[in-house]
N, C-alpha and C positions, 0 to 999 in steps of 0.2 A: 720366759717363752709362753706364747699363747697362740690360739688360732683365731684369725679374724677374717672377715669378708675380704677376699682378694680384690674385689672391685674397689672397695673403700681404701684398701692399702695402696692400690695403684694410683690413687688420686694424689698421693704425696709427690709424685713426679709431675703431674699436670699442674699442681698448685704451686710448685717451686718457682721462684723468680729467677734464681741463678742456679744452673745445673752444670756439674762436671761429669763427663762420661769418659771412662777408661775403656779402651778397646784393646783386647789381647791379640798377640801375634797369631795365634791359631785361627782367629776369625779372619784376619786380613790376608794371610798368606797361605796358599795351598802347600801343605806339608810335603807332598810328593814332587811337585814341580818347582817349588820355590818362587812362585809367581803370585802377583796380586789377585785376590779373589774379588774381581771387579763387580760381578753381579751382586754380591753381598754388600759391597761398599756402596753401590748405587742405591740400594734399598735403605741402608743406614743413613746416608746423606739426605734422602727424602724425608726420613724421620726428623733429622736435625733441622731441615728447612721448615717443617711443619711446626716444630716447637718455636722456632724463631718467629714465624709468621704470627703466632699468637702472643708475642711479646716477651718470651723467655730468653734470657741470656745463656749462651752455651759455650762451654770450654771443653775441648777434647784433649785427652791425654792418650796418645796413640803409640802402641808398640809396633813392631814390624820392620823397623829400619835395618836391623842386623840381618833378619831373616830374608829380606829382599836383596840386600847388598851382597850377601855371601854367594848367591848363585851367579851374579854378574862377575864376581871376582874368581869364580871357579874354586872356591874353598870347599874342602871335603866335608862330608857329614860328620856329626859328632861335636864334642865340646871344642870351642875355639880358644886359642891363646888370647890374652888381653889385647895385644896389638892387632891380631886378626879381627877381633870383634870391633875394634875402633875403626879399622879400615873398612870393614863391611858397613858399619854405621854411616861413615862418610859418604859412601856410594848410595846406600839405601835411603838416607834422609832426603836426598834430592828427589828420588822417585816417589817416595811417600808423600812429600809436600806437594809435588806436582799433581798427584792423583786427587788429593783433597781439593786443591785449587781448581782443577778442571771440573770436577763434579759439583762443587758448591757454587762456582761461578754461573752454572746453569740456572741457579735460583737467585742470581744477582747478590750473592753473599761474598764478602771479602774475607780471605783467609790470611792468617798471620802465623808464621812458624816461630816458635819460641823454644829454645834449647836451655834446659836448666841442669844444674848440678846440685848435689846435696848442700853445698855451702850457700847456694842462692836462696835456700829456704830456711837456713839455720843461722847465718851471719846477718846481724841486724841491718847494716847498710844495704847489703845486696838484697836482702828480703824486702826492704822498703822500696828499693828501685824496681825489683821484679813485680811487686804488687802494684806499684804505680803504673808500670807499663801495661800490665794486664787489665787493670781497671780502665785505663784510657782506651785500649783497644775495644773493650766491651762497650764503653760509652760512645765510641765512634761506629758501632754496629758491626765490628769484625768478629770472626770466630777464631780464637787462638787455638792452634794445634801444637800441643806441648809434647816434648819427648826429653828423656834424659840426654845430656850432652855426652854421649858415649865416646865421641872422638877425642875428648880431652880428659875425661874423668879417669882417675886411677882406681884400682881395686879398693883402696882404703877410703876413698871419698865418694863411693857410688851408693845409690839406693840399692841397685841390683834388681829391682823390680819396679814396675810402673804402678802397682797397686798403692804402695806407700807414697810414691811421688804424687799420685792423684789425690790422696788424702791430704798431703801437705798443701797442694794447690787449693783444694776445697777449703782448708783451714785458713790459708792466706787470704782468700777472696771472700770469706764469709758466705760460702755457698749454702743453699738450703738443702740440696740433694746431690749425692754422689752415686753414680751408677757404675758398677764394675761388671762389664760385659765379659763373660768368660765361657769356658767350654763345660761348665757345670751350672746347674740351675739353682744352686744355693747351698746352704749348710745342712749337713746330715749329722746324726749322732755318732756315726762312724763312717769310714770310707766305703761308699756304696759299691765300689768296684771289688772290694774285698769281702764286704759283709752285705749281701743282698737284702737282709732284713733291717738294715739301718733306717731309722725314721727321719723323715724330712722335718726341718725346723723352719717354719714360716716367719716367725717374728722373734727377735731378741731384744728384750727391754733392758737387760744389763749383761755386760760381758764378764761373766764369772769364770773362775778356774775351770769349772765344768764345761763351759762353752769353749774355752781355749783348748781343752783336752780333746775336743771333737775334731780339731783341725788335723788333717793328715800331712803327707809330704808334698813334694813338688807335683805340679799338674801335668800339662801336656809336654811333649818333647820340644815344641816350638818356643815356649816361653820359659821364664825363670821363676815365675810365681806359682804358689799353690794356695791351699786354704789357709795355711799359717800366715802368709803375707796378707791375705784378705782380712783375717781377724785383726792383725796388727793395724791395717788401714782403718778398720772399723773403729778401733779404740781412738785413733787420732780424730776421725771424722765426728763421732758422737761427742767426743770431748770438746769439740768446737761448735756443737749445736746443730750438726748437719746429719740428716737422714742418710743412711747408706743402704744400697740395694745390690745384692749379688744375684745376677740373672744370667741365664744361658743366652748367648748371643748368636748362636750358629744359624738360627732361622732368619729369614728375611724380615725386615722391619722390626728389629728387636725392641726398640723403644715403644713402638705402637703396641707390641705384644704385652709389654709390662702394663701399659695403660688399660689394656683389655682384660687384665687379670691373670696373665700367664704366671705360672708358679715361679716364685723367687723368694729370697730371704731378705727381710727388712730389719736393720738395726736402728733402734729408736733413740734419739737424744732426749735429755730431760728438759731442755730449754731451746730457744731459738739461737741462731748464731749471734745476733746482736746482744741478747741477754747474757749469753756465755762470755762474750767479749767484755761487756760492761762489768760482769761479775769479777772477771780477772783484773780489770783496771781498778775497781774499788778495793780489791783484796791485796793490792800491791803493798807490801809491808813497809817499804821505805822509798817514797818517791825521790827521784834524783834531784829535784829542785823545786822552787816555788815561783809562781807567777802571781803578782799582786795586781788586782783589777779595781776599777772605780765602780761607783754605785750604778751607773748606767749599764755597765757590763754585767753586773749581778742581776739586774732586772732582765736583761736580754737572755742570760743563761737560764733563768727560771721560766722564761717564755719559750724555751726549747731552741734557742738560737745557738750558733757557734760562737767561739771566742775570737773576736777580730782584734787586730793590732790597736785600733783606736781606743779600745777599752782597757788596754794594759798600761799600768803605771810604771812597773819595773819588774825585773826578774832577779832571783837570788839562787845561788848554788851553781854547780856545773852539771849541765845536761846536754844531751845531743838529740838530734832529730830521732824520733821513735821512742824516746824515754817517757816514762810516766812522771807527771809533775802534779804538785798540789796547786790549786787555784784559790787564792786567798782574797777575801773581801776587805773593804776599808776598815772594818773593825778588827782585823787581824785574825779572824777565824777562817778555817778552811771550809770552803763552800762546795768544792768539787775536785775531782781528779780527772786527768785526761792525758792523752798521748800527744806530745808536742810535735808540731810539724817543723819546728826550727830548733837550732841549738840555743844555748843561753846567750851567746854573743850576738847572734842574729836577732833573737827575740828582743834583746835590749835595744838594738839599733832601730828596730821598727816600732817600738813601743810608742803609743800615742799617735801613730801615723794612720792615714787612710790606706786601705788595701791597694789602691791604685798606685801608691807611692813605693810599694815594696821593691819593684824592679829597679827604680832609680836609686834607692838607698842601698840595696844589697848587690846590685849589678847582675842579678838573675831574677827570673820570674818564678817565685815559689807559690805556695798555696795562698789563697786569700785569707784563710783562717790560721791563727796560731794553734788553736785546738778545734777540730771539727766536732760538731755535735754528735756524730756517730762514734767518736772516740772519747766521749766525755760522760762522766757519771756525777750527778748531783748528790751531795752528802747531807745537805741541809734544806729544809723547806723554807720558803720566804717568810 
């Protein structure tokens, strides 16, 4: 922990290329009326549009579907049964998505609704499909609005809070910055509602047992998350090389306020998302298989290029899309490791082919690269 210039700290948000923002239920929904807090959402959307205009990619993880839906279904106050929560989510998701669509379209921004479950970010094939969809939406200029798929998730396979879901999304997408907009302005040494003399913690450089002990219980009555879930989210985010910010979102233009130096807590990673990802790839103890390449491919890899099918001689071992593989040069020495975009069978079929031939050979249009340069780590110098 240390104290730093809040203006300098806020530049982490403005400098980030890819930003994930989690919006809590208490911000979106009026607790007394159960209705959308439209004036606040309009100011938040204006912030999103401003970030987009300067070239930043934005992903929203938005709570509020259950809180919105329960009023329309006439469900009583208090804790809902699982099936009641799922029914409320089914009704509320439509209203929530429509609100984002209506307000962001004013800025000519396309909105996409994405519903995820725990398995979508923890099971390899579903993880890769979800990541591919989200990356494509961002490349096409859309703003994905993500929520947990409460209508189908059971108690055993739920996140239970959108803080950790947002952290998993940030990890999945290699985001530079994750902002958790909440009803509290950051981390304190104790619960400030119970201990008025609790000290504010502006920066966390390492999540120690002492930091974890500072987290209290659940937060507002509207949401399911508290400081404990935010610390858990921070561990996921910083482990992926992503800065995480806990900020009070109740004021208008909450992202602008962070950039202007409003009080918030920043959790700092030790490396960038790309560096952390490549460190993980390089540290894989036992790659699933091997891909043998020619001398031209070796030169291309050392020049910072991706591994294309044309440079592949053959593959060995059993591996699937998303597995880590060794890349072996003509001399039989491992020169790199990377995450394969194809299974061993498909890699063998397209070995030596041009990327334009992939669809003809495999019957579907996959990636142009067998291993993309962002998913590849060189182990030897030329």
